[in-house]
Each structure stands twice: as C-alpha cells, then as structure tokens.
C-alpha positions as CSV (number, residue, x, y, z in Angstrom):
1,D,218.8,-122.8,-102.2
2,H,217.2,-124.4,-99.2
3,Y,213.8,-123.0,-100.3
4,R,214.4,-124.4,-103.8
5,V,215.0,-128.0,-102.7
6,Q,212.5,-128.1,-99.8
7,T,208.7,-128.2,-100.5
8,D,206.7,-126.1,-98.1
9,F,203.0,-125.6,-97.7
10,I,202.7,-122.9,-100.4
11,Q,204.7,-124.8,-102.9
12,R,202.6,-128.0,-102.3
13,Y,199.1,-126.6,-102.1
14,V,199.0,-123.1,-103.6
15,F,201.8,-122.4,-106.1
16,P,203.3,-125.8,-107.2
17,G,206.7,-125.1,-108.8
18,G,206.8,-121.6,-107.3
19,M,210.0,-120.0,-106.0
20,L,210.7,-116.9,-103.9
21,P,214.4,-116.0,-104.4
22,S,216.2,-114.2,-101.6
23,E,217.6,-110.7,-102.2
24,Q,221.1,-112.2,-102.1
25,R,220.2,-114.6,-104.9
26,L,218.6,-111.8,-106.9
27,Q,221.9,-109.8,-106.5
28,Q,223.9,-112.8,-107.7
29,E,221.7,-113.4,-110.7
30,T,221.4,-109.8,-111.7
31,A,225.1,-109.3,-111.4
32,A,225.8,-112.4,-113.5
33,A,223.4,-110.9,-116.1
34,G,225.4,-107.7,-116.2
35,L,222.9,-105.6,-114.3
36,I,223.3,-103.3,-111.3
37,W,220.6,-102.3,-108.8
38,T,219.7,-98.6,-109.1
39,G,217.0,-98.6,-106.5
40,I,215.0,-100.9,-104.3
41,D,211.6,-100.5,-102.6
42,R,210.6,-103.0,-99.9
43,F,206.9,-103.1,-99.1
44,G,206.2,-106.4,-97.4
45,Q,204.3,-104.7,-94.5
46,N,201.9,-103.3,-97.0
47,Y,201.4,-106.7,-98.5
48,A,200.7,-108.1,-95.0
49,D,197.9,-105.6,-94.7
50,T,196.6,-106.7,-98.1
51,L,196.6,-110.4,-97.0
52,A,194.7,-109.5,-93.8
53,E,192.1,-107.7,-95.9
54,W,191.8,-110.6,-98.3
55,G,191.2,-112.8,-95.2
56,H,188.4,-110.6,-94.0
57,R,186.8,-110.5,-97.4
58,F,187.1,-114.3,-97.8
59,E,185.3,-114.8,-94.5
60,A,182.6,-112.3,-95.3
61,A,182.0,-114.0,-98.7
62,W,182.2,-117.5,-97.3
63,D,178.5,-118.3,-97.8
64,E,178.7,-117.3,-101.5
65,I,182.0,-119.3,-101.9
66,K,180.4,-122.3,-100.2
67,G,177.5,-122.0,-102.5
68,Q,179.8,-122.6,-105.4
69,G,180.7,-126.0,-104.1
70,F,183.7,-125.4,-101.9
71,D,184.0,-127.3,-98.7
72,E,185.4,-126.6,-95.2
73,R,188.7,-128.2,-96.2
74,F,189.1,-125.5,-98.9
75,R,188.2,-122.9,-96.3
76,R,190.8,-124.1,-93.8
77,L,193.4,-124.3,-96.5
78,W,192.9,-120.6,-97.6
79,R,192.6,-119.3,-94.1
80,F,195.8,-121.0,-93.3
81,Y,197.5,-119.7,-96.5
82,L,196.4,-116.1,-95.9
83,S,197.4,-116.2,-92.2
84,Y,200.7,-118.0,-92.9
85,C,201.7,-115.4,-95.5
86,E,200.6,-112.5,-93.5
87,A,202.7,-113.6,-90.6
88,G,205.7,-114.1,-92.9
89,F,205.4,-110.6,-94.2
90,R,204.7,-109.0,-90.8
91,T,207.8,-110.6,-89.3
92,E,209.9,-109.8,-92.4
93,R,210.8,-113.4,-93.1
94,T,209.3,-112.7,-96.5
95,N,209.2,-109.5,-98.4
96,V,208.0,-107.9,-101.6
97,I,210.5,-105.7,-103.5
98,Q,210.6,-103.6,-106.6
99,L,214.0,-103.2,-108.2
100,G,215.4,-100.6,-110.5
101,L,218.0,-102.1,-112.8
102,S,220.4,-100.9,-115.4
103,R,223.2,-102.4,-117.4
104,A,226.5,-102.4,-115.7
C-alpha cells in the first residue's frame, strides 16, 4: 500500500499511474478472486541483465536518438531510469514473476 500512495521517480516520469503490487498483495487479491497459485517463476535477475543491455544499446545509439531531437535531460532521465531499475532487480527489491493460477 505504501507504493500505491507514494509517488516515486518511475511513477512520476516513466509510468504515471503505474503500480507494482507485492507478492503478498497478489496472494491476497488472487485468493479473494477464488484462485490458487499452482506455480511461480521469479526472474528479476534476468530482467536486470535485460535492463543493462538496454542501457548499453541506448548509449550506443545516442547520436541517432539525439538527432531525433532529444536532449541531454532526456538522456539523463533514461540513464537514471535504466540504472535505477537494474539496481532494484539485482538487489531483489523488485522482481518479475510469472504465476500459474487455477480456481480454488
């Protein structure tokens, strides 16, 4: 609930109105909907690698991006976003999950 009521960098600049529910919240909501978890895969570390690669590609393509009219402020914002997210996934403060669900 803290994440829902507090606006962070990503909610303000990247995904306005976005929300990342916790696993605990997902468990509560799926149970309330009459669903049970039949499996879970966590792959945040893989996503951290993806974010790092996106950062490298962003920098490698910067001249082309800049040529489209984007400025240094935009560059700093995206560098920060990609690094911020990568750190969150590497330290397991954030995760990506895939759930298997069935009716209870």
